[in-house]
GUDO-752531 format. One record per residue (C-alpha): residue number from 1; residue in three letters; x, y, z. Coordinates in Angstrom, 2 decimals. Example, Ala and Ser with C-alpha at 12.3 -4.5 7.8 and 13.67 -1.06 7.14 Angstrom:
<pts>
<pt pos="1" code="ALA" east="12.30" north="-4.50" up="7.80"/>
<pt pos="2" code="SER" east="13.67" north="-1.06" up="7.14"/>
</pts>
This chain:
<pts>
<pt pos="1" code="MET" east="22.45" north="-38.99" up="-51.17"/>
<pt pos="2" code="ALA" east="24.69" north="-36.83" up="-53.25"/>
<pt pos="3" code="GLU" east="27.08" north="-34.69" up="-51.31"/>
<pt pos="4" code="PHE" east="28.47" north="-31.28" up="-52.38"/>
<pt pos="5" code="VAL" east="30.87" north="-28.94" up="-50.51"/>
<pt pos="6" code="ASN" east="29.55" north="-25.73" up="-52.15"/>
<pt pos="7" code="VAL" east="26.51" north="-25.40" up="-54.49"/>
<pt pos="8" code="HIS" east="25.62" north="-22.26" up="-56.34"/>
<pt pos="9" code="ILE" east="22.04" north="-22.01" up="-57.77"/>
<pt pos="10" code="GLY" east="22.07" north="-19.24" up="-60.39"/>
<pt pos="11" code="SER" east="18.40" north="-18.48" up="-60.36"/>
<pt pos="12" code="GLN" east="15.76" north="-20.56" up="-58.35"/>
<pt pos="13" code="LEU" east="16.02" north="-23.58" up="-56.10"/>
<pt pos="14" code="GLN" east="12.92" north="-25.90" up="-56.11"/>
<pt pos="15" code="VAL" east="12.59" north="-28.84" up="-53.78"/>
<pt pos="16" code="SER" east="9.34" north="-30.65" up="-54.88"/>
<pt pos="17" code="SER" east="8.04" north="-34.10" up="-55.92"/>
<pt pos="18" code="ALA" east="6.92" north="-32.49" up="-59.17"/>
<pt pos="19" code="LEU" east="9.09" north="-31.47" up="-62.13"/>
<pt pos="20" code="PRO" east="9.37" north="-27.63" up="-62.61"/>
<pt pos="21" code="GLY" east="6.83" north="-26.54" up="-65.35"/>
<pt pos="22" code="ASN" east="5.16" north="-29.81" up="-65.38"/>
<pt pos="23" code="GLU" east="1.63" north="-29.10" up="-66.56"/>
<pt pos="24" code="GLY" east="0.57" north="-32.52" up="-67.51"/>
<pt pos="25" code="SER" east="-2.44" north="-32.46" up="-65.04"/>
<pt pos="26" code="ARG" east="-4.39" north="-30.02" up="-63.00"/>
<pt pos="27" code="GLU" east="-2.90" north="-31.38" up="-59.78"/>
<pt pos="28" code="ASP" east="0.65" north="-30.86" up="-61.05"/>
<pt pos="29" code="GLU" east="-0.16" north="-27.40" up="-62.23"/>
<pt pos="30" code="LYS" east="-1.26" north="-26.30" up="-58.70"/>
<pt pos="31" code="ARG" east="2.33" north="-27.53" up="-57.41"/>
<pt pos="32" code="ASP" east="4.15" north="-25.07" up="-59.39"/>
<pt pos="33" code="PRO" east="5.45" north="-21.95" up="-57.41"/>
<pt pos="34" code="PHE" east="3.68" north="-19.18" up="-59.57"/>
<pt pos="35" code="VAL" east="4.30" north="-16.60" up="-56.87"/>
<pt pos="36" code="LEU" east="8.05" north="-17.00" up="-57.45"/>
<pt pos="37" code="GLY" east="7.79" north="-16.89" up="-61.12"/>
<pt pos="38" code="LYS" east="7.95" north="-19.51" up="-63.72"/>
<pt pos="39" code="ALA" east="10.69" north="-20.64" up="-66.19"/>
<pt pos="40" code="GLU" east="12.27" north="-17.57" up="-67.66"/>
<pt pos="41" code="ALA" east="10.13" north="-15.32" up="-65.41"/>
<pt pos="42" code="ALA" east="11.56" north="-17.11" up="-62.22"/>
<pt pos="43" code="ILE" east="12.71" north="-14.58" up="-59.61"/>
<pt pos="44" code="PRO" east="16.44" north="-15.00" up="-58.97"/>
<pt pos="45" code="GLY" east="17.49" north="-15.87" up="-55.49"/>
<pt pos="46" code="THR" east="14.19" north="-17.59" up="-54.48"/>
<pt pos="47" code="ILE" east="13.75" north="-20.90" up="-52.89"/>
<pt pos="48" code="PHE" east="10.54" north="-23.21" up="-53.19"/>
<pt pos="49" code="ALA" east="10.05" north="-26.36" up="-50.98"/>
<pt pos="50" code="SER" east="6.80" north="-28.18" up="-51.22"/>
<pt pos="51" code="GLY" east="7.32" north="-29.88" up="-47.90"/>
<pt pos="52" code="ALA" east="8.76" north="-28.80" up="-44.53"/>
<pt pos="53" code="VAL" east="12.11" north="-27.01" up="-44.13"/>
<pt pos="54" code="LEU" east="14.33" north="-27.30" up="-41.12"/>
<pt pos="55" code="VAL" east="16.94" north="-24.67" up="-40.15"/>
<pt pos="56" code="GLY" east="19.31" north="-25.32" up="-37.30"/>
<pt pos="57" code="SER" east="20.00" north="-28.30" up="-35.08"/>
<pt pos="58" code="PRO" east="17.80" north="-31.38" up="-35.97"/>
<pt pos="59" code="ARG" east="18.08" north="-32.18" up="-32.24"/>
<pt pos="60" code="SER" east="15.50" north="-29.73" up="-31.48"/>
<pt pos="61" code="TYR" east="12.83" north="-31.61" up="-33.45"/>
<pt pos="62" code="PRO" east="13.66" north="-35.21" up="-32.49"/>
<pt pos="63" code="VAL" east="10.54" north="-37.08" up="-33.70"/>
<pt pos="64" code="GLU" east="11.21" north="-39.08" up="-36.68"/>
<pt pos="65" code="ALA" east="9.45" north="-38.38" up="-39.99"/>
<pt pos="66" code="LYS" east="6.89" north="-36.11" up="-38.05"/>
<pt pos="67" code="PRO" east="7.45" north="-32.40" up="-38.90"/>
<pt pos="68" code="GLU" east="6.13" north="-30.13" up="-36.21"/>
<pt pos="69" code="ALA" east="5.78" north="-27.20" up="-38.70"/>
<pt pos="70" code="ALA" east="6.23" north="-26.28" up="-42.39"/>
<pt pos="71" code="LEU" east="9.12" north="-24.06" up="-41.30"/>
<pt pos="72" code="MET" east="11.03" north="-25.25" up="-38.28"/>
<pt pos="73" code="VAL" east="13.80" north="-23.01" up="-36.98"/>
<pt pos="74" code="ALA" east="16.36" north="-23.84" up="-34.05"/>
<pt pos="75" code="ARG" east="19.70" north="-22.74" up="-32.85"/>
<pt pos="76" code="PRO" east="22.57" north="-24.48" up="-34.84"/>
<pt pos="77" code="ASN" east="24.44" north="-27.16" up="-32.89"/>
<pt pos="78" code="PRO" east="27.88" north="-25.71" up="-32.06"/>
<pt pos="79" code="ALA" east="29.39" north="-29.23" up="-31.56"/>
<pt pos="80" code="THR" east="28.68" north="-30.23" up="-35.19"/>
<pt pos="81" code="ASN" east="28.77" north="-26.78" up="-36.76"/>
<pt pos="82" code="PRO" east="30.88" north="-24.38" up="-34.45"/>
<pt pos="83" code="LYS" east="31.04" north="-21.69" up="-37.23"/>
<pt pos="84" code="ALA" east="27.17" north="-21.37" up="-37.42"/>
<pt pos="85" code="ASP" east="26.97" north="-20.36" up="-33.66"/>
<pt pos="86" code="ALA" east="24.87" north="-17.28" up="-33.40"/>
<pt pos="87" code="GLU" east="23.34" north="-15.10" up="-30.52"/>
<pt pos="88" code="SER" east="19.87" north="-15.12" up="-32.17"/>
<pt pos="89" code="ILE" east="17.76" north="-17.89" up="-33.57"/>
<pt pos="90" code="PHE" east="15.63" north="-15.56" up="-35.80"/>
<pt pos="91" code="LYS" east="16.27" north="-11.93" up="-36.66"/>
<pt pos="92" code="VAL" east="14.66" north="-9.40" up="-38.96"/>
<pt pos="93" code="THR" east="16.38" north="-5.96" up="-39.56"/>
<pt pos="94" code="THR" east="16.07" north="-2.96" up="-41.96"/>
<pt pos="95" code="LYS" east="19.80" north="-2.05" up="-41.69"/>
<pt pos="96" code="ASN" east="21.22" north="-0.98" up="-45.11"/>
<pt pos="97" code="GLY" east="17.57" north="-0.93" up="-46.30"/>
<pt pos="98" code="LYS" east="14.89" north="1.59" up="-47.02"/>
<pt pos="99" code="GLY" east="13.98" north="1.95" up="-43.32"/>
<pt pos="100" code="PRO" east="11.11" north="0.44" up="-41.31"/>
<pt pos="101" code="HIS" east="7.69" north="-0.04" up="-42.83"/>
<pt pos="102" code="PRO" east="4.28" north="-0.93" up="-41.12"/>
<pt pos="103" code="LYS" east="4.23" north="-4.34" up="-42.89"/>
<pt pos="104" code="ASP" east="7.92" north="-5.41" up="-42.42"/>
<pt pos="105" code="ILE" east="6.55" north="-8.48" up="-40.63"/>
<pt pos="106" code="VAL" east="3.18" north="-9.73" up="-41.58"/>
<pt pos="107" code="LEU" east="1.37" north="-12.79" up="-39.88"/>
<pt pos="108" code="GLY" east="-1.91" north="-13.67" up="-41.54"/>
<pt pos="109" code="ASP" east="-4.13" north="-11.86" up="-43.75"/>
<pt pos="110" code="ARG" east="-6.95" north="-9.82" up="-42.64"/>
<pt pos="111" code="GLY" east="-10.35" north="-11.37" up="-43.23"/>
<pt pos="112" code="LEU" east="-9.14" north="-14.06" up="-45.63"/>
<pt pos="113" code="GLY" east="-6.31" north="-15.75" up="-43.90"/>
<pt pos="114" code="PRO" east="-6.12" north="-14.97" up="-40.08"/>
<pt pos="115" code="VAL" east="-3.78" north="-17.15" up="-38.19"/>
<pt pos="116" code="GLY" east="-3.41" north="-18.23" up="-34.45"/>
<pt pos="117" code="ILE" east="-0.34" north="-17.26" up="-32.67"/>
<pt pos="118" code="HIS" east="1.09" north="-19.20" up="-29.62"/>
<pt pos="119" code="ILE" east="4.25" north="-17.81" up="-27.72"/>
<pt pos="120" code="SER" east="6.00" north="-19.70" up="-25.05"/>
<pt pos="121" code="SER" east="8.69" north="-17.43" up="-23.89"/>
<pt pos="122" code="GLN" east="11.07" north="-16.72" up="-20.96"/>
<pt pos="123" code="ILE" east="11.20" north="-13.00" up="-21.63"/>
<pt pos="124" code="ILE" east="9.72" north="-10.53" up="-24.01"/>
<pt pos="125" code="ASP" east="11.55" north="-7.25" up="-24.41"/>
<pt pos="126" code="ILE" east="10.07" north="-4.62" up="-26.83"/>
<pt pos="127" code="LEU" east="11.60" north="-1.33" up="-27.59"/>
<pt pos="128" code="ASN" east="9.16" north="0.73" up="-29.65"/>
<pt pos="129" code="ASN" east="9.92" north="4.19" up="-31.18"/>
<pt pos="130" code="SER" east="6.42" north="5.21" up="-31.99"/>
<pt pos="131" code="ASP" east="3.08" north="3.58" up="-31.53"/>
<pt pos="132" code="ILE" east="1.71" north="0.06" up="-30.60"/>
<pt pos="133" code="LYS" east="-1.88" north="-0.55" up="-31.72"/>
<pt pos="134" code="ILE" east="-4.01" north="-3.55" up="-30.68"/>
<pt pos="135" code="VAL" east="-7.44" north="-3.97" up="-32.05"/>
<pt pos="136" code="THR" east="-9.35" north="-6.97" up="-30.46"/>
<pt pos="137" code="PRO" east="-12.77" north="-7.58" up="-29.06"/>
<pt pos="138" code="ARG" east="-11.22" north="-9.14" up="-25.92"/>
<pt pos="139" code="LEU" east="-7.88" north="-8.83" up="-24.15"/>
<pt pos="140" code="THR" east="-7.08" north="-11.13" up="-21.27"/>
<pt pos="141" code="LEU" east="-3.92" north="-10.63" up="-19.05"/>
<pt pos="142" code="ILE" east="-3.26" north="-13.25" up="-16.34"/>
<pt pos="143" code="GLY" east="-0.57" north="-12.39" up="-13.79"/>
<pt pos="144" code="LYS" east="1.30" north="-9.38" up="-12.42"/>
<pt pos="145" code="LYS" east="1.28" north="-6.31" up="-14.64"/>
<pt pos="146" code="GLU" east="3.70" north="-3.43" up="-13.86"/>
<pt pos="147" code="HIS" east="3.55" north="0.05" up="-15.77"/>
<pt pos="148" code="THR" east="6.07" north="2.75" up="-15.52"/>
<pt pos="149" code="GLY" east="5.25" north="6.19" up="-17.12"/>
<pt pos="150" code="MET" east="2.27" north="7.97" up="-18.33"/>
<pt pos="151" code="ASN" east="-0.76" north="5.86" up="-19.16"/>
<pt pos="152" code="LEU" east="-3.33" north="7.46" up="-21.42"/>
<pt pos="153" code="LYS" east="-6.70" north="5.67" up="-22.09"/>
<pt pos="154" code="THR" east="-9.57" north="7.00" up="-24.08"/>
<pt pos="155" code="GLY" east="-12.90" north="4.95" up="-24.45"/>
<pt pos="156" code="VAL" east="-14.65" north="2.35" up="-22.44"/>
<pt pos="157" code="GLU" east="-12.67" north="-0.23" up="-20.43"/>
<pt pos="158" code="ILE" east="-14.21" north="-3.19" up="-18.53"/>
<pt pos="159" code="ARG" east="-12.11" north="-5.13" up="-15.99"/>
<pt pos="160" code="THR" east="-12.88" north="-8.22" up="-14.00"/>
<pt pos="161" code="GLY" east="-10.41" north="-9.34" up="-11.18"/>
<pt pos="162" code="SER" east="-7.88" north="-7.88" up="-9.09"/>
<pt pos="163" code="CYS" east="-5.85" north="-4.87" up="-10.22"/>
<pt pos="164" code="ASN" east="-2.80" north="-3.22" up="-8.34"/>
<pt pos="165" code="GLU" east="-1.76" north="-0.03" up="-9.55"/>
<pt pos="166" code="THR" east="1.13" north="2.30" up="-8.32"/>
<pt pos="167" code="GLY" east="1.89" north="5.70" up="-9.93"/>
<pt pos="168" code="PHE" east="0.14" north="8.77" up="-11.53"/>
<pt pos="169" code="LYS" east="-2.79" north="7.92" up="-13.98"/>
<pt pos="170" code="PHE" east="-4.75" north="9.97" up="-16.36"/>
<pt pos="171" code="ARG" east="-8.01" north="8.55" up="-17.76"/>
<pt pos="172" code="SER" east="-10.61" north="10.11" up="-20.22"/>
<pt pos="173" code="GLY" east="-13.59" north="7.83" up="-20.68"/>
<pt pos="174" code="VAL" east="-15.72" north="5.36" up="-18.72"/>
<pt pos="175" code="LEU" east="-14.22" north="2.57" up="-16.72"/>
<pt pos="176" code="PHE" east="-16.42" north="-0.30" up="-15.65"/>
<pt pos="177" code="ASN" east="-14.57" north="-2.41" up="-13.00"/>
<pt pos="178" code="SER" east="-16.35" north="-5.60" up="-11.64"/>
<pt pos="179" code="GLY" east="-13.44" north="-6.67" up="-9.51"/>
<pt pos="180" code="VAL" east="-11.26" north="-5.37" up="-6.76"/>
<pt pos="181" code="SER" east="-8.74" north="-2.45" up="-7.50"/>
<pt pos="182" code="LYS" east="-5.99" north="-1.67" up="-5.15"/>
<pt pos="183" code="ILE" east="-4.33" north="1.71" up="-5.79"/>
<pt pos="184" code="SER" east="-1.43" north="2.94" up="-3.80"/>
<pt pos="185" code="SER" east="-1.32" north="6.54" up="-5.22"/>
<pt pos="186" code="ILE" east="-3.33" north="9.70" up="-5.61"/>
<pt pos="187" code="CYS" east="-6.48" north="8.96" up="-7.70"/>
<pt pos="188" code="LYS" east="-8.67" north="11.91" up="-8.92"/>
<pt pos="189" code="VAL" east="-11.94" north="11.02" up="-10.68"/>
<pt pos="190" code="PRO" east="-15.18" north="13.21" up="-11.25"/>
<pt pos="191" code="LEU" east="-17.38" north="10.26" up="-10.20"/>
<pt pos="192" code="THR" east="-16.72" north="6.91" up="-8.80"/>
<pt pos="193" code="ASN" east="-19.64" north="4.31" up="-8.45"/>
<pt pos="194" code="GLY" east="-18.80" north="1.17" up="-6.63"/>
<pt pos="195" code="ARG" east="-16.84" north="-0.26" up="-3.61"/>
<pt pos="196" code="ILE" east="-13.73" north="1.57" up="-2.42"/>
<pt pos="197" code="PHE" east="-11.63" north="-0.27" up="0.07"/>
<pt pos="198" code="THR" east="-9.33" north="1.84" up="2.15"/>
<pt pos="199" code="GLY" east="-7.39" north="-1.18" up="3.48"/>
<pt pos="200" code="LYS" east="-7.68" north="0.18" up="7.13"/>
<pt pos="201" code="ALA" east="-9.36" north="2.79" up="9.14"/>
<pt pos="202" code="LEU" east="-7.59" north="6.14" up="8.96"/>
<pt pos="203" code="ILE" east="-6.73" north="7.86" up="12.28"/>
<pt pos="204" code="ASP" east="-7.26" north="11.40" up="10.89"/>
<pt pos="205" code="LYS" east="-9.63" north="12.61" up="8.14"/>
<pt pos="206" code="GLY" east="-7.80" north="15.50" up="6.52"/>
<pt pos="207" code="PHE" east="-7.30" north="17.57" up="3.47"/>
<pt pos="208" code="ASP" east="-4.27" north="19.00" up="1.98"/>
<pt pos="209" code="ILE" east="-4.24" north="22.22" up="-0.45"/>
<pt pos="210" code="ALA" east="-1.81" north="24.67" up="-1.94"/>
<pt pos="211" code="HIS" east="-0.99" north="27.79" up="0.09"/>
<pt pos="212" code="PRO" east="-3.09" north="30.67" up="-1.22"/>
<pt pos="213" code="THR" east="-0.45" north="33.27" up="-0.93"/>
<pt pos="214" code="ARG" east="2.95" north="31.68" up="-0.37"/>
<pt pos="215" code="GLU" east="4.45" north="29.80" up="-3.27"/>
<pt pos="216" code="GLY" east="6.01" north="26.38" up="-2.48"/>
<pt pos="217" code="LYS" east="3.98" north="26.17" up="0.76"/>
<pt pos="218" code="ARG" east="0.97" north="23.85" up="1.49"/>
<pt pos="219" code="ILE" east="-1.79" north="23.75" up="4.03"/>
<pt pos="220" code="ARG" east="-3.12" north="20.65" up="5.83"/>
<pt pos="221" code="HIS" east="-6.07" north="20.56" up="8.09"/>
<pt pos="222" code="ILE" east="-7.78" north="17.74" up="10.00"/>
<pt pos="223" code="CYS" east="-11.63" north="17.24" up="10.15"/>
<pt pos="224" code="VAL" east="-13.33" north="17.63" up="13.44"/>
<pt pos="225" code="GLU" east="-15.24" north="14.26" up="14.55"/>
<pt pos="226" code="GLY" east="-18.09" north="13.98" up="16.96"/>
<pt pos="227" code="PRO" east="-21.05" north="11.66" up="17.88"/>
<pt pos="228" code="GLU" east="-23.71" north="13.59" up="16.12"/>
<pt pos="229" code="SER" east="-24.52" north="14.97" up="12.57"/>
<pt pos="230" code="ALA" east="-23.89" north="18.55" up="13.49"/>
<pt pos="231" code="ILE" east="-23.94" north="21.67" up="11.45"/>
<pt pos="232" code="TYR" east="-23.20" north="25.26" up="12.55"/>
<pt pos="233" code="ILE" east="-23.29" north="28.85" up="11.66"/>
<pt pos="234" code="ARG" east="-21.08" north="31.60" up="13.21"/>
<pt pos="235" code="GLY" east="-20.63" north="35.40" up="12.98"/>
<pt pos="236" code="ARG" east="-20.46" north="38.61" up="14.95"/>
<pt pos="237" code="LEU" east="-23.23" north="41.00" up="16.31"/>
<pt pos="238" code="GLU" east="-22.80" north="44.58" up="16.35"/>
<pt pos="239" code="ASP" east="-25.14" north="46.41" up="18.74"/>
<pt pos="240" code="SER" east="-27.80" north="43.90" up="17.95"/>
<pt pos="241" code="LYS" east="-29.72" north="41.25" up="19.99"/>
<pt pos="242" code="ILE" east="-30.79" north="39.03" up="16.97"/>
<pt pos="243" code="ILE" east="-29.03" north="36.08" up="15.40"/>
<pt pos="244" code="GLU" east="-30.71" north="35.16" up="12.17"/>
<pt pos="245" code="LEU" east="-30.93" north="31.55" up="11.46"/>
<pt pos="246" code="PRO" east="-30.86" north="30.08" up="7.79"/>
<pt pos="247" code="GLU" east="-34.25" north="29.42" up="6.14"/>
<pt pos="248" code="TYR" east="-33.00" north="26.10" up="5.04"/>
<pt pos="249" code="TRP" east="-32.56" north="24.85" up="8.56"/>
<pt pos="250" code="ASP" east="-36.31" north="24.49" up="8.74"/>
<pt pos="251" code="GLY" east="-36.82" north="20.67" up="8.19"/>
<pt pos="252" code="LEU" east="-33.20" north="20.10" up="8.28"/>
<pt pos="253" code="ILE" east="-32.11" north="20.36" up="12.04"/>
<pt pos="254" code="ASP" east="-33.68" north="19.55" up="15.38"/>
<pt pos="255" code="TYR" east="-34.41" north="22.97" up="17.02"/>
<pt pos="256" code="ASP" east="-34.34" north="21.39" up="20.35"/>
<pt pos="257" code="SER" east="-30.61" north="20.43" up="19.84"/>
<pt pos="258" code="ILE" east="-29.58" north="24.17" up="19.26"/>
<pt pos="259" code="THR" east="-26.69" north="25.38" up="21.32"/>
<pt pos="260" code="VAL" east="-25.32" north="28.94" up="21.29"/>
<pt pos="261" code="THR" east="-21.86" north="30.24" up="22.32"/>
<pt pos="262" code="LEU" east="-21.42" north="33.94" up="22.81"/>
<pt pos="263" code="THR" east="-18.05" north="35.74" up="23.26"/>
<pt pos="264" code="ALA" east="-18.28" north="39.40" up="24.34"/>
<pt pos="265" code="VAL" east="-16.22" north="41.93" up="22.36"/>
<pt pos="266" code="GLY" east="-14.54" north="45.02" up="23.97"/>
<pt pos="267" code="LYS" east="-15.88" north="44.57" up="27.58"/>
<pt pos="268" code="PRO" east="-17.77" north="42.22" up="29.86"/>
<pt pos="269" code="GLN" east="-21.51" north="42.15" up="28.98"/>
<pt pos="270" code="HIS" east="-23.01" north="39.30" up="31.04"/>
<pt pos="271" code="LEU" east="-24.61" north="37.94" up="27.81"/>
<pt pos="272" code="TYR" east="-27.24" north="35.06" up="27.64"/>
<pt pos="273" code="VAL" east="-29.74" north="33.49" up="25.27"/>
<pt pos="274" code="LYS" east="-33.19" north="34.84" up="25.85"/>
<pt pos="275" code="SER" east="-35.21" north="32.77" up="23.31"/>
<pt pos="276" code="ILE" east="-34.79" north="30.45" up="20.41"/>
<pt pos="277" code="ASP" east="-37.30" north="30.51" up="17.42"/>
<pt pos="278" code="LYS" east="-37.15" north="28.77" up="13.93"/>
<pt pos="279" code="ASP" east="-35.98" north="31.98" up="12.21"/>
<pt pos="280" code="GLN" east="-33.85" north="33.67" up="14.97"/>
<pt pos="281" code="ILE" east="-32.18" north="33.57" up="18.32"/>
<pt pos="282" code="MET" east="-32.72" north="36.57" up="20.71"/>
<pt pos="283" code="ILE" east="-29.76" north="37.26" up="23.12"/>
<pt pos="284" code="ASP" east="-29.67" north="40.01" up="25.98"/>
<pt pos="285" code="ASN" east="-27.66" north="41.13" up="28.91"/>
<pt pos="286" code="ARG" east="-28.49" north="42.30" up="32.36"/>
<pt pos="287" code="LYS" east="-28.49" north="45.95" up="31.30"/>
<pt pos="288" code="GLY" east="-31.04" north="45.36" up="28.65"/>
<pt pos="289" code="ASP" east="-31.41" north="48.04" up="25.93"/>
<pt pos="290" code="GLU" east="-29.06" north="50.28" up="27.79"/>
<pt pos="291" code="CYS" east="-26.08" north="48.12" up="26.52"/>
<pt pos="292" code="LEU" east="-26.67" north="46.43" up="23.09"/>
<pt pos="293" code="PRO" east="-24.56" north="43.39" up="22.70"/>
<pt pos="294" code="SER" east="-21.38" north="43.32" up="20.72"/>
<pt pos="295" code="CYS" east="-20.08" north="39.79" up="20.47"/>
<pt pos="296" code="HIS" east="-19.01" north="36.62" up="18.44"/>
<pt pos="297" code="TYR" east="-21.40" north="33.77" up="18.15"/>
<pt pos="298" code="GLU" east="-21.52" north="30.27" up="17.26"/>
<pt pos="299" code="VAL" east="-24.74" north="28.23" up="16.79"/>
<pt pos="300" code="TRP" east="-24.62" north="24.42" up="16.49"/>
<pt pos="301" code="ALA" east="-27.44" north="22.02" up="15.83"/>
<pt pos="302" code="ASN" east="-27.95" north="18.40" up="15.11"/>
<pt pos="303" code="ARG" east="-29.55" north="17.33" up="11.77"/>
<pt pos="304" code="ILE" east="-32.96" north="15.52" up="11.79"/>
<pt pos="305" code="GLY" east="-32.50" north="11.63" up="11.33"/>
<pt pos="306" code="PRO" east="-32.08" north="8.28" up="13.18"/>
<pt pos="307" code="PRO" east="-30.05" north="8.36" up="16.36"/>
<pt pos="308" code="LEU" east="-26.21" north="7.66" up="15.72"/>
<pt pos="309" code="ILE" east="-24.82" north="4.59" up="17.15"/>
<pt pos="310" code="THR" east="-21.15" north="5.36" up="17.74"/>
<pt pos="311" code="GLU" east="-19.86" north="2.05" up="18.68"/>
<pt pos="312" code="TYR" east="-21.17" north="-1.40" up="17.52"/>
<pt pos="313" code="ASP" east="-20.13" north="-4.95" up="16.82"/>
<pt pos="314" code="GLY" east="-19.06" north="-5.77" up="13.19"/>
<pt pos="315" code="ASP" east="-16.38" north="-6.24" up="10.60"/>
<pt pos="316" code="SER" east="-17.49" north="-3.57" up="8.17"/>
<pt pos="317" code="PRO" east="-19.96" north="-0.67" up="7.45"/>
<pt pos="318" code="ALA" east="-22.49" north="-3.29" up="6.41"/>
<pt pos="319" code="ASP" east="-22.82" north="-4.49" up="9.94"/>
<pt pos="320" code="TYR" east="-24.26" north="-1.13" up="11.27"/>
<pt pos="321" code="PRO" east="-27.22" north="-2.03" up="13.49"/>
<pt pos="322" code="GLY" east="-29.02" north="1.18" up="13.00"/>
<pt pos="323" code="ASP" east="-30.84" north="2.92" up="10.09"/>
<pt pos="324" code="GLN" east="-28.24" north="3.97" up="7.51"/>
<pt pos="325" code="SER" east="-30.77" north="5.76" up="5.17"/>
<pt pos="326" code="GLY" east="-29.36" north="9.30" up="6.30"/>
<pt pos="327" code="HIS" east="-25.53" north="8.26" up="6.50"/>
<pt pos="328" code="SER" east="-22.85" north="8.34" up="3.93"/>
<pt pos="329" code="ILE" east="-19.67" north="6.49" up="4.99"/>
<pt pos="330" code="ALA" east="-16.93" north="7.98" up="2.68"/>
<pt pos="331" code="GLY" east="-19.75" north="8.21" up="0.09"/>
<pt pos="332" code="TYR" east="-21.45" north="4.83" up="0.86"/>
<pt pos="333" code="ASN" east="-23.17" north="3.11" up="-1.93"/>
<pt pos="334" code="TYR" east="-26.81" north="3.90" up="-1.88"/>
<pt pos="335" code="ASP" east="-27.70" north="1.40" up="-4.58"/>
<pt pos="336" code="VAL" east="-26.62" north="-1.71" up="-2.82"/>
<pt pos="337" code="ARG" east="-26.31" north="-0.95" up="0.85"/>
<pt pos="338" code="ASN" east="-29.46" north="-2.81" up="2.05"/>
<pt pos="339" code="GLU" east="-28.16" north="-5.92" up="0.28"/>
<pt pos="340" code="LEU" east="-24.65" north="-5.89" up="1.66"/>
<pt pos="341" code="THR" east="-23.27" north="-8.07" up="4.38"/>
<pt pos="342" code="SER" east="-19.87" north="-8.37" up="6.07"/>
<pt pos="343" code="ASP" east="-19.13" north="-11.08" up="3.48"/>
<pt pos="344" code="ASP" east="-19.17" north="-8.45" up="0.67"/>
<pt pos="345" code="TYR" east="-16.05" north="-6.80" up="1.95"/>
<pt pos="346" code="PRO" east="-12.46" north="-8.15" up="1.60"/>
<pt pos="347" code="GLY" east="-11.14" north="-6.46" up="4.82"/>
<pt pos="348" code="ASP" east="-11.91" north="-5.45" up="8.32"/>
<pt pos="349" code="ASP" east="-11.99" north="-1.74" up="7.61"/>
<pt pos="350" code="SER" east="-13.40" north="-1.65" up="4.00"/>
<pt pos="351" code="ILE" east="-15.63" north="0.99" up="2.88"/>
<pt pos="352" code="ASP" east="-18.31" north="1.00" up="0.15"/>
<pt pos="353" code="ALA" east="-18.38" north="4.25" up="-1.73"/>
<pt pos="354" code="VAL" east="-19.98" north="6.60" up="-4.25"/>
<pt pos="355" code="SER" east="-17.65" north="9.43" up="-4.27"/>
<pt pos="356" code="ASN" east="-18.05" north="12.78" up="-6.12"/>
<pt pos="357" code="PHE" east="-14.45" north="14.38" up="-6.34"/>
<pt pos="358" code="ASP" east="-13.57" north="17.93" up="-7.25"/>
<pt pos="359" code="GLU" east="-10.09" north="17.89" up="-8.70"/>
<pt pos="360" code="ASN" east="-9.74" north="21.48" up="-8.03"/>
<pt pos="361" code="SER" east="-10.15" north="21.08" up="-4.37"/>
</pts>
């Protein structure tokens, strides 16, 4: 093999088993690099190799006479070529050029020549100044995904598997999730249909709102709990003996469960409940019409429905031994409740939910 210290090729370098410009046969004609120009039309500074090209240390490709690719690139061996030692193995830049272009790097041709891409890396660090667009019929991510910053999605998204998310998230579109999603932040959605697992039973059920009149202040209240499906009305009577009951209570509440609390206003009045009908409650005092009542009132009643079992054996709401047709546990999923068992829930305090959320509340 001839050896040269320095070689300058004035126009084009061709490494091929065929002679340049040999058109003696159709096969030889196909081996000419027409894309790089031919003869006098050859593009200066171009290289054609009809076989494999190796750049860098040959120790990275140790199998003899068995090229692993048409273009093989490796880090130079600093022991044999210390001056060629570089930080990067492969680099593309637009410095001192006309600036970035959407096709600075092209892999494959759309439709006619698509290629497969396999990456085995230790770390991938991408710093992008504008947009990243991926068009694919299917995207599969395996492993832990961490996202920092605003995440905007528009359209339909289908997920299968576990998902852990931390942070604030805006979504516009439909999300179909057939796996378990664990969210450790505030989540506001107009409609959620599926299982929602709280992780553990909460001690208090509360709500938190902005203060209506004092800027920078907030108000937090805790919901009242009880062993019944109770509803109530309250108000004040002024020189009247009649408490009007809502018309919609008829068919909704058990009238035998009504209780009335009266608080006299202004002076002792010896108030009592005289009668309870479907449309009104009559109250009175010992003096009759001589002293018409003036008082505050509260009327409580239990809704019509199956009896509530307040304590039962089980690992999840699916183990409830009574009739759940009138119950909603954090927006319990009405579509599948009769088919669920404790095996359908991943934790001891999981909850299945269909939740309507008003983001202005």
